[in-house]
OpenMM code with the backbone's topology and positions (N, CA, C; nanometers):
from openmm import Vec3, app, unit

residues = "UNK UNK UNK UNK UNK UNK UNK UNK UNK UNK UNK UNK UNK UNK UNK UNK UNK UNK UNK UNK UNK UNK UNK UNK UNK UNK UNK UNK UNK UNK UNK UNK UNK UNK UNK UNK UNK UNK UNK UNK UNK UNK UNK UNK UNK UNK UNK UNK UNK UNK UNK UNK UNK UNK UNK UNK UNK UNK UNK UNK UNK UNK UNK UNK UNK UNK UNK UNK UNK UNK UNK UNK UNK UNK UNK UNK UNK UNK UNK UNK UNK UNK UNK UNK UNK UNK UNK UNK".split()
positions = [
    Vec3(10.4355, 7.8084, 17.4809),
    Vec3(10.4987, 7.9373, 17.4754),
    Vec3(10.6231, 7.9338, 17.3881),
    Vec3(10.7188, 7.8500, 17.4180),
    Vec3(10.8351, 7.8359, 17.3324),
    Vec3(10.9342, 7.9507, 17.3439),
    Vec3(11.0167, 7.9624, 17.2443),
    Vec3(11.1208, 8.0638, 17.2407),
    Vec3(11.0601, 8.1957, 17.1962),
    Vec3(11.0851, 8.3013, 17.2720),
    Vec3(11.0270, 8.4312, 17.2387),
    Vec3(11.1310, 8.5287, 17.1834),
    Vec3(11.2580, 8.4963, 17.1991),
    Vec3(11.3637, 8.5835, 17.1491),
    Vec3(11.4527, 8.5014, 17.0574),
    Vec3(11.4658, 8.5458, 16.9348),
    Vec3(11.5456, 8.4726, 16.8360),
    Vec3(11.6938, 8.4743, 16.8743),
    Vec3(11.7640, 8.3658, 16.8480),
    Vec3(11.9087, 8.3638, 16.8746),
    Vec3(11.9805, 8.4706, 16.7930),
    Vec3(12.0838, 8.5259, 16.8506),
    Vec3(12.1605, 8.6297, 16.7829),
    Vec3(12.2761, 8.5724, 16.7010),
    Vec3(12.3060, 8.4463, 16.7202),
    Vec3(12.4165, 8.3842, 16.6479),
    Vec3(12.3877, 8.3818, 16.4989),
    Vec3(12.4923, 8.3964, 16.4197),
    Vec3(12.4772, 8.3929, 16.2741),
    Vec3(12.5492, 8.2737, 16.2130),
    Vec3(12.6083, 8.1883, 16.2966),
    Vec3(12.6850, 8.0747, 16.2476),
    Vec3(12.6060, 7.9433, 16.2555),
    Vec3(12.4761, 7.9521, 16.2782),
    Vec3(12.3919, 7.8328, 16.2878),
    Vec3(12.2668, 7.8500, 16.2022),
    Vec3(12.2104, 7.7372, 16.1608),
    Vec3(12.0798, 7.7390, 16.0944),
    Vec3(11.9732, 7.7406, 16.2041),
    Vec3(11.8689, 7.8164, 16.1829),
    Vec3(11.7601, 7.8255, 16.2799),
    Vec3(11.6313, 7.7816, 16.2122),
    Vec3(11.5621, 7.6874, 16.2768),
    Vec3(11.4352, 7.6347, 16.2271),
    Vec3(11.3299, 7.6565, 16.3340),
    Vec3(11.2036, 7.6527, 16.2912),
    Vec3(11.0955, 7.6632, 16.3881),
    Vec3(10.9808, 7.5718, 16.3475),
    Vec3(10.9060, 7.5315, 16.4485),
    Vec3(10.7820, 7.4576, 16.4261),
    Vec3(10.6884, 7.4891, 16.5419),
    Vec3(10.5639, 7.5092, 16.5106),
    Vec3(10.4638, 7.5295, 16.6145),
    Vec3(10.4070, 7.3917, 16.6484),
    Vec3(10.4828, 7.3180, 16.7277),
    Vec3(10.4497, 7.1788, 16.7567),
    Vec3(10.3193, 7.1648, 16.8342),
    Vec3(10.2897, 7.2591, 16.9204),
    Vec3(10.1630, 7.2532, 16.9951),
    Vec3(10.0455, 7.2616, 16.8984),
    Vec3(10.0545, 7.3522, 16.8022),
    Vec3(9.9463, 7.3682, 16.7045),
    Vec3(9.9320, 7.2429, 16.6177),
    Vec3(10.0440, 7.1884, 16.5728),
    Vec3(10.0403, 7.0678, 16.4896),
    Vec3(9.9788, 6.9521, 16.5681),
    Vec3(10.0215, 6.9353, 16.6936),
    Vec3(9.9660, 6.8283, 16.7773),
    Vec3(9.8169, 6.8495, 16.8018),
    Vec3(9.7766, 6.9739, 16.8228),
    Vec3(9.6342, 7.0033, 16.8446),
    Vec3(9.5514, 6.9666, 16.7216),
    Vec3(9.6043, 6.9946, 16.6022),
    Vec3(9.5334, 6.9586, 16.4795),
    Vec3(9.5178, 6.8075, 16.4660),
    Vec3(9.6121, 6.7335, 16.5247),
    Vec3(9.6023, 6.5873, 16.5237),
    Vec3(9.5060, 6.5369, 16.6312),
    Vec3(9.4638, 6.6270, 16.7198),
    Vec3(9.3655, 6.5910, 16.8205),
    Vec3(9.4224, 6.5341, 16.9485),
    Vec3(9.5542, 6.5448, 16.9681),
    Vec3(9.6130, 6.4890, 17.0894),
    Vec3(9.7427, 6.5624, 17.1214),
    Vec3(9.7384, 6.6472, 17.2234),
    Vec3(9.8567, 6.7260, 17.2592),
    Vec3(9.9717, 6.6401, 17.3103),
    Vec3(9.9443, 6.5150, 17.3456),
    Vec3(10.0490, 6.4263, 17.3967),
    Vec3(10.1501, 6.3866, 17.2891),
    Vec3(10.1186, 6.4086, 17.1612),
    Vec3(10.2128, 6.3736, 17.0541),
    Vec3(10.3033, 6.4911, 17.0176),
    Vec3(10.3009, 6.5948, 17.1002),
    Vec3(10.3880, 6.7117, 17.0803),
    Vec3(10.5325, 6.6699, 17.0570),
    Vec3(10.5833, 6.5791, 17.1410),
    Vec3(10.7230, 6.5371, 17.1280),
    Vec3(10.7506, 6.4650, 16.9965),
    Vec3(10.6537, 6.3948, 16.9433),
    Vec3(10.6710, 6.3267, 16.8153),
    Vec3(10.6735, 6.4280, 16.7008),
    Vec3(10.5978, 6.5355, 16.7144),
    Vec3(10.6010, 6.6433, 16.6154),
    Vec3(10.7409, 6.7052, 16.6128),
    Vec3(10.7946, 6.7313, 16.7308),
    Vec3(10.9296, 6.7881, 16.7409),
    Vec3(11.0314, 6.6906, 16.6824),
    Vec3(11.0160, 6.5617, 16.7114),
    Vec3(11.1065, 6.4611, 16.6548),
    Vec3(11.1006, 6.4637, 16.5024),
    Vec3(10.9811, 6.4725, 16.4462),
    Vec3(10.9669, 6.4786, 16.3011),
    Vec3(11.0365, 6.5997, 16.2418),
    Vec3(11.0206, 6.7133, 16.3069),
    Vec3(11.0873, 6.8358, 16.2596),
    Vec3(11.2381, 6.8167, 16.2632),
    Vec3(11.2884, 6.7606, 16.3724),
    Vec3(11.4319, 6.7371, 16.3849),
    Vec3(11.4811, 6.6433, 16.2749),
    Vec3(11.4078, 6.5351, 16.2519),
    Vec3(11.4506, 6.4370, 16.1510),
    Vec3(11.4449, 6.4949, 16.0097),
    Vec3(11.3574, 6.5915, 15.9859),
    Vec3(11.3537, 6.6568, 15.8556),
    Vec3(11.4809, 6.7387, 15.8346),
    Vec3(11.5226, 6.8059, 15.9397),
    Vec3(11.6410, 6.8916, 15.9332),
    Vec3(11.7691, 6.8087, 15.9388),
    Vec3(11.7694, 6.7069, 16.0218),
    Vec3(11.8883, 6.6249, 16.0459),
    Vec3(11.8475, 6.4779, 16.0432),
    Vec3(11.8368, 6.4185, 15.9262),
    Vec3(11.7854, 6.2805, 15.9152),
    Vec3(11.8856, 6.1749, 15.9646),
    Vec3(11.8984, 6.1649, 16.0954),
    Vec3(11.9927, 6.0710, 16.1562),
    Vec3(11.9433, 5.9267, 16.1506),
    Vec3(11.8126, 5.9090, 16.1534),
    Vec3(11.7515, 5.7766, 16.1410),
    Vec3(11.6335, 5.7871, 16.0452),
    Vec3(11.6017, 5.6770, 15.9824),
    Vec3(11.4900, 5.6768, 15.8873),
    Vec3(11.3569, 5.6687, 15.9612),
    Vec3(11.2535, 5.7162, 15.8969),
    Vec3(11.1190, 5.7063, 15.9526),
    Vec3(11.0828, 5.5601, 15.9766),
    Vec3(11.1260, 5.4745, 15.8868),
    Vec3(11.1000, 5.3309, 15.9021),
    Vec3(11.1590, 5.2781, 16.0329),
    Vec3(11.2817, 5.3179, 16.0650),
    Vec3(11.3437, 5.2716, 16.1888),
    Vec3(11.2786, 5.3329, 16.3122),
    Vec3(11.2314, 5.4552, 16.3008),
    Vec3(11.1589, 5.5162, 16.4121),
    Vec3(11.0306, 5.4371, 16.4376),
    Vec3(10.9620, 5.3999, 16.3311),
    Vec3(10.8395, 5.3206, 16.3446),
    Vec3(10.8685, 5.1864, 16.4107),
    Vec3(10.9778, 5.1233, 16.3715),
    Vec3(11.0156, 4.9964, 16.4340),
    Vec3(11.0434, 5.0164, 16.5829),
    Vec3(11.1099, 5.1265, 16.6158),
    Vec3(11.1378, 5.1574, 16.7559),
    Vec3(11.0104, 5.1803, 16.8357),
    Vec3(10.9141, 5.2507, 16.7751),
    Vec3(10.7864, 5.2722, 16.8414),
    Vec3(10.7170, 5.1392, 16.8676),
    Vec3(10.7161, 5.0533, 16.7679),
    Vec3(10.6499, 4.9232, 16.7820),
    Vec3(10.7129, 4.8399, 16.8934),
    Vec3(10.8443, 4.8529, 16.9095),
    Vec3(10.9129, 4.7771, 17.0150),
    Vec3(10.8950, 4.8394, 17.1534),
    Vec3(10.8858, 4.9715, 17.1591),
    Vec3(10.8864, 5.0369, 17.2897),
    Vec3(10.7478, 5.0677, 17.3462),
    Vec3(10.6480, 5.0780, 17.2608),
    Vec3(10.5124, 5.1065, 17.3091),
    Vec3(10.4468, 4.9751, 17.3508),
    Vec3(10.3975, 4.9689, 17.4743),
    Vec3(10.3313, 4.8457, 17.5196),
    Vec3(10.2143, 4.8094, 17.4293),
    Vec3(10.1887, 4.6819, 17.4169),
    Vec3(10.0842, 4.6338, 17.3257),
    Vec3(9.9474, 4.6937, 17.3583),
    Vec3(9.9219, 4.7260, 17.4834),
    Vec3(9.7917, 4.7844, 17.5179),
    Vec3(9.7735, 4.9250, 17.4594),
    Vec3(9.8848, 4.9868, 17.4153),
    Vec3(9.8787, 5.1194, 17.3521),
    Vec3(9.9146, 5.1144, 17.2035),
    Vec3(9.9102, 4.9975, 17.1451),
    Vec3(9.9476, 4.9819, 17.0036),
    Vec3(9.8642, 5.0694, 16.9113),
    Vec3(9.7424, 5.1016, 16.9513),
    Vec3(9.6564, 5.1868, 16.8688),
    Vec3(9.7126, 5.3281, 16.8570),
    Vec3(9.8101, 5.3634, 16.9403),
    Vec3(9.8714, 5.4968, 16.9365),
    Vec3(9.9810, 5.5080, 16.8301),
    Vec3(10.0278, 5.3974, 16.7783),
    Vec3(10.1383, 5.4008, 16.6818),
    Vec3(10.1025, 5.4814, 16.5568),
    Vec3(9.9872, 5.4607, 16.4946),
    Vec3(9.9544, 5.5421, 16.3762),
    Vec3(9.9491, 5.6924, 16.4066),
    Vec3(9.8992, 5.7302, 16.5244),
    Vec3(9.8944, 5.8710, 16.5618),
    Vec3(10.0357, 5.9261, 16.5795),
    Vec3(10.1239, 5.8490, 16.6422),
    Vec3(10.2623, 5.8916, 16.6589),
    Vec3(10.3314, 5.9061, 16.5237),
    Vec3(10.3055, 5.8129, 16.4338),
    Vec3(10.3642, 5.8204, 16.3002),
    Vec3(10.3127, 5.9456, 16.2272),
    Vec3(10.1842, 5.9724, 16.2373),
    Vec3(10.1262, 6.0917, 16.1739),
    Vec3(10.1875, 6.2181, 16.2324),
    Vec3(10.2127, 6.2189, 16.3625),
    Vec3(10.2724, 6.3357, 16.4273),
    Vec3(10.4143, 6.3590, 16.3757),
    Vec3(10.4899, 6.2529, 16.3607),
    Vec3(10.6259, 6.2645, 16.3065),
    Vec3(10.6205, 6.3194, 16.1643),
    Vec3(10.5334, 6.2628, 16.0824),
    Vec3(10.5221, 6.3066, 15.9431),
    Vec3(10.4778, 6.4530, 15.9341),
    Vec3(10.3828, 6.4931, 16.0194),
    Vec3(10.3382, 6.6328, 16.0180),
    Vec3(10.4494, 6.7260, 16.0667),
    Vec3(10.5281, 6.6801, 16.1618),
    Vec3(10.6431, 6.7587, 16.2054),
    Vec3(10.7422, 6.7792, 16.0923),
    Vec3(10.7629, 6.6746, 16.0132),
    Vec3(10.8542, 6.6841, 15.8987),
    Vec3(10.8017, 6.7843, 15.7951),
    Vec3(10.6709, 6.7878, 15.7777),
    Vec3(10.6101, 6.8751, 15.6771),
    Vec3(10.6028, 7.0210, 15.7214),
    Vec3(10.5986, 7.0444, 15.8510),
    Vec3(10.5689, 7.1785, 15.9009),
    Vec3(10.6883, 7.2548, 15.9578),
    Vec3(10.8058, 7.1963, 15.9576),
    Vec3(10.9228, 7.2686, 16.0081),
    Vec3(10.9608, 7.3765, 15.9057),
    Vec3(10.9978, 7.4924, 15.9562),
    Vec3(11.0315, 7.6059, 15.8694),
    Vec3(11.1736, 7.6518, 15.8986),
    Vec3(11.2421, 7.6971, 15.7957),
    Vec3(11.3748, 7.7568, 15.8134),
    Vec3(11.3532, 7.9045, 15.8479),
    Vec3(11.4197, 7.9501, 15.9513),
    Vec3(11.4129, 8.0902, 15.9910),
    Vec3(11.5324, 8.1634, 15.9335),
    Vec3(11.6511, 8.1035, 15.9486),
    Vec3(11.7709, 8.1632, 15.8915),
    Vec3(11.8771, 8.0567, 15.8708),
    Vec3(11.9622, 8.0816, 15.7749),
    Vec3(12.0733, 7.9913, 15.7450),
    Vec3(12.2045, 8.0598, 15.7780),
    Vec3(12.2981, 7.9783, 15.8231),
    Vec3(12.4318, 8.0298, 15.8559),
    Vec3(12.5026, 8.0782, 15.7312),
] * unit.nanometer
topology = app.Topology()
chain = topology.addChain("A")
for resn in residues:
    res = topology.addResidue(resn, chain)
    for name in ("N", "CA", "C"):
        topology.addAtom(name, app.Element.getBySymbol(name[0]), res)
């Protein structure tokens, strides 16, 4: 569902991403949060994608290592699909 009413503030940049749709296109709704992370990193690149990948490799248990490429794809798709709604 997400945000249904746009913020009224004019002193901030507003971005949007349909993370549920992006995750669905990847075939796994569980990567929704990675899509959002990718969108955030596109707007505010606080850490590099390379370091995020290293963090995933360290934090995801080895039995789920096959999920790393999907998480990386979700981040990259989030970066590609974030849209600017308005600028301050």
